[in-house]
C-alpha positions as CSV (number, residue, x, y, z in Angstrom):
1,M,-11.4,40.0,-12.8
2,E,-15.0,39.7,-15.3
3,I,-15.8,36.8,-16.4
4,T,-18.1,36.9,-19.2
5,H,-19.7,33.8,-19.7
6,I,-18.9,30.3,-19.3
7,E,-16.6,29.1,-22.4
8,H,-16.4,25.3,-22.1
9,I,-17.8,22.3,-20.2
10,G,-15.3,19.7,-19.9
11,I,-15.7,16.0,-20.1
12,A,-13.1,13.7,-19.1
13,V,-14.0,10.1,-21.3
14,K,-11.9,7.6,-22.3
15,S,-12.4,7.3,-25.8
16,I,-13.6,10.3,-27.9
17,E,-15.2,7.9,-30.8
18,E,-17.3,6.3,-28.9
19,H,-19.3,8.6,-27.3
20,L,-19.5,11.2,-30.9
21,P,-22.3,9.3,-32.1
22,Y,-24.7,10.5,-28.2
23,Y,-22.7,14.3,-28.5
24,E,-23.9,14.5,-32.3
25,G,-26.9,10.9,-33.3
26,V,-28.7,11.8,-29.7
27,L,-28.3,15.4,-28.7
28,G,-27.9,16.4,-32.9
29,L,-24.3,18.9,-32.2
30,K,-21.7,19.0,-35.0
31,C,-18.4,18.4,-33.8
32,Y,-16.5,21.5,-35.0
33,N,-12.7,21.2,-33.9
34,I,-10.8,18.2,-33.1
35,E,-7.2,18.2,-32.0
36,T,-4.0,16.7,-29.7
37,V,-2.5,19.5,-26.9
38,E,0.7,17.4,-26.7
39,D,1.8,19.1,-23.6
40,Q,-1.1,18.2,-21.5
41,K,-1.3,14.7,-22.8
42,V,-5.2,14.6,-24.4
43,K,-7.1,14.7,-27.1
44,T,-10.5,17.3,-27.3
45,A,-13.5,17.2,-29.5
46,F,-15.9,20.5,-28.8
47,F,-19.4,21.0,-29.7
48,K,-21.3,24.1,-29.6
49,V,-24.2,24.9,-28.0
50,G,-25.8,28.6,-28.1
51,Q,-22.1,30.4,-26.5
52,T,-21.2,27.1,-24.8
53,K,-19.1,24.8,-26.0
54,I,-18.7,21.5,-24.4
55,E,-15.1,19.7,-24.6
56,L,-14.8,16.0,-24.7
57,L,-10.8,15.1,-22.7
58,E,-9.8,12.1,-24.3
59,P,-6.2,11.1,-22.0
60,T,-3.5,10.4,-25.3
61,D,-0.9,8.9,-22.7
62,E,-2.0,7.7,-18.9
63,T,0.6,9.8,-16.9
64,S,-1.8,12.5,-18.0
65,T,-4.3,14.5,-15.4
66,V,-6.9,13.5,-17.3
67,A,-6.6,9.7,-17.8
68,K,-5.7,9.6,-13.4
69,F,-9.0,11.6,-13.2
70,I,-10.5,9.0,-15.0
71,E,-9.2,6.0,-13.3
72,K,-10.1,7.8,-10.3
73,R,-13.2,9.4,-10.8
74,G,-14.0,7.7,-14.0
75,E,-15.7,9.1,-16.9
76,G,-17.7,12.2,-16.4
77,I,-17.3,16.0,-16.0
78,H,-14.6,17.1,-15.9
79,H,-14.0,20.8,-15.5
80,I,-15.6,24.1,-16.1
81,A,-13.6,26.7,-18.3
82,Y,-14.9,30.3,-17.6
83,A,-14.2,33.2,-21.0
84,T,-12.3,36.3,-19.0
85,S,-10.4,38.9,-20.2
86,N,-7.5,38.2,-19.5
87,V,-5.9,35.0,-17.6
88,N,-3.0,35.7,-15.3
89,E,-5.0,39.0,-13.8
90,A,-8.0,36.6,-13.0
91,L,-5.0,33.4,-11.5
92,A,-3.7,36.6,-9.6
93,E,-6.9,37.7,-8.7
94,A,-8.4,34.2,-7.3
95,E,-5.3,34.0,-5.4
96,A,-5.3,37.3,-3.9
97,K,-8.0,35.9,-2.6
98,G,-6.9,32.6,-0.9
99,I,-7.1,29.7,-3.4
100,R,-4.6,27.8,-4.4
101,L,-4.0,27.3,-8.3
102,I,-3.2,25.2,-10.8
103,D,-1.3,28.4,-13.0
104,K,0.6,30.7,-11.8
105,Q,0.5,32.2,-15.5
106,G,-2.0,31.1,-18.5
107,R,-0.7,29.0,-20.7
108,P,-1.0,27.4,-24.6
109,G,-5.1,25.3,-24.5
110,A,-6.8,24.0,-27.0
111,E,-8.4,26.3,-30.5
112,G,-5.4,28.8,-29.1
113,L,-6.7,30.3,-26.2
114,T,-4.7,30.7,-23.0
115,I,-5.4,28.7,-20.3
116,G,-5.2,28.3,-16.5
117,F,-6.1,26.6,-13.5
118,L,-7.5,27.3,-10.3
119,H,-7.4,23.8,-7.5
120,P,-10.5,22.2,-7.0
121,K,-9.6,21.6,-2.9
122,F,-10.3,25.5,-3.0
123,T,-12.9,26.2,-5.3
124,G,-15.8,23.8,-4.0
125,G,-14.8,20.5,-5.3
126,V,-14.6,21.7,-9.1
127,L,-12.2,21.9,-11.6
128,T,-12.3,25.7,-13.1
129,E,-10.6,27.2,-16.1
130,F,-10.0,30.6,-17.3
131,C,-9.4,30.9,-20.8
132,E,-8.9,34.1,-22.6
133,E,-9.0,34.6,-26.2
């Protein structure tokens, strides 16, 4: 697999609106996209920092994985996403190297990306996402 860069860092928050003043007012970043990803039960907000993005993740349902994450760990860094040219190949290669997958195949994510996750118990406790444009 070829990882080209960190695509984004996902941060779980209870409310995007509550956090916008920090990212825009204090850090001076511009939120350029807010969208809801229905099948993941999250609302997302994106900020660009160089080539990398910050993604705020707000749960839209108390049963979502992000809601459960916040309930268990509180708000904070949820995952790191790496850009790759082929999510399915990256997932298969990680699995062949003994990493347990959350997604066996890529699936639609925010901003039209194809995404796939690796289980954090096999990645040093860091939820890892592969992203493909």
